[in-house]
N, C-alpha and C positions, 0 to 999 in steps of 0.2 A: 328361374323365377325371380331370384334376388336381383339379377342384373336387369331384368325388365322393370322391376319396381324402382330401382335406382335411376334408370333411364327416364321413366315416367315422372319421378320426382324432379329430375333435372329439367325436363321439358316444362313442368308446371312452374318451377321457379323462374325459368326464362320468360314464360308467358306473363307472370306477375311483374317482372321487371319491364318487359316491353309494354304492357298496358299502361304503365305510368308515363310512357313517352307520348301518349295520345292527347294529353291535356297540358296546356300551359296555364300559368296563372291567369285568371279571367281578366284581370286588369291590363295585361300585356297588350291585347288587341286594341285597347282604347288609348294607348300611349302614342305620342308622336314618333315618327321614324327619323333617326338622326344618321346621316351619312358623312363619313370623313374619308378623304382620299387625296392622293397627290395630284390627280388629274380626273376631270369628268367631261364627258361628251354626251349631250342629250340631243336626240333627233326627234323633233316633234312630229314629223311625218310618219316614221316607223314606230314611234312609241318606245324606242329602246334607248336606255341610258347606260353608258359604259363607264365604270369607275376603275381606275388603275392606280397602283402604287400604294401598298399597305392600306387596303380598304377595310373600313370597319363600319358595319351597319348595326344600330342598336334600336330596340323597341322593347321597353320594359326590361324583363330579365333575359330577353333574346339578344344574343350577340352573334353576328356573322362576320368572319374575317377571311380575307383572301388577297391575293396579289392582283386579281382582276375579277370584277363582278359586273354581270349584265342584269339589268332590271327591265323586264318587258311589261308594257301596259297594253290593256285591251282597248277596244273602241270607246268604252265608257270611261277610260282613264284609270281603271283599277289595275293594281299590280297583278299580273297573271302568271309570271314565271321569273325566277331568279336563278341565275347560273353563276356559281363561284368556282374559281380555280386558285390553286396555291400549292405551296410545298410544306404542309398540306393546307387546304382551305379548312376552316374550323367553324363549328356551330355550337352554341350552348344555349340552354333554356332550362328554367326551373319548372318542373311539371306541377308541383303544388308546394305550399309552404313547408310541409313536413318531409319533402323528398329532396335528395341531393340533386345537384345540377346534372342534367343529361348533356353529354358532350359527344359530338360527332366530328370525325376527321376523314379527309380523303383528298386526293388530288383534284377531284371534280365533284361538285354537288349541284344537282338540278332539282329545284323545288317547283312543282307545278301547283300553284295556288288553288285553281278551281277543283282539282281532283284530290288536293291535300296529300300528295305523294312527294317524297324526297328520295332521289336516287343518288347514292354515294358510290363513286367508282374509283378504282385504282387506290389500293392500300386503304380500303374502307374500314373504319373502326368506330364503334359506338360504345360509350361507357356511361355507367351510372353508379356512383360510389366506386366500390372495388370490383363490380361486375363489368365484364367486357365481352364484346361480340365483334369478330373480325371476318373479313372476306374480301374477295376482289371487287364484288359489287353487292351493295345492300340496298334494297328497295323497301321503304317504309310507308305504309298506307296509314295515315294518322286517323282517318275516320273509322276504319275497321280495326285499328290496333293490330295490324298484321305486318310482320317483318319477314321478308324473303332475303336470304343471303345466298350468294352463289360463289363457287370456287372459280379460279382462273381457268379459262379454256385452253391455255397453253400447256404443253406436256410438262408435268411436274410442277405446275403452278400452285399458287396459294390456295389452300383449302379453307373452308369455313371453320372457325374456332370459337369456342365459348369458354369463359371463365365465370362461374357462378359461385359466389362466396356463401358459406352456410350462414343462416340467420341465427342470431343469438337466441338462446332459450330464455323465456321470461322468468 
């Protein structure tokens, strides 16, 4: 019974941490997007821009970094998908003024804007403060505040791991 209670407490703590990931500072979405890279190629017909060489994209508290970033636009010209790769690619954003930065790392990140899902693959890791969540693949649904983490499918591959720090007593 004690083990079940501890497991439920751990799951509750994880859900509290994860729920903070679903919101960014409200003013972030109203900020301009700044892109810095060594090289950029934009194809107006396909709506795909490819940035390479120490790419950094900033919008408010959101920072995305990678060695290569593809930005896809839909028929209306809105950004519909962002794919970042790196060693690792990195993402950070502040959920709210009183929360620490949320950071994500992985060799590949695929952000689907219309569905508000981010898939982090290959050495995927998400941190907030001292709490950490790792797996071979992490899929985060921002609208539903749901995180699915998956182990590697290879024999003896990476398993899902969580580190949840105890909260200080008031």
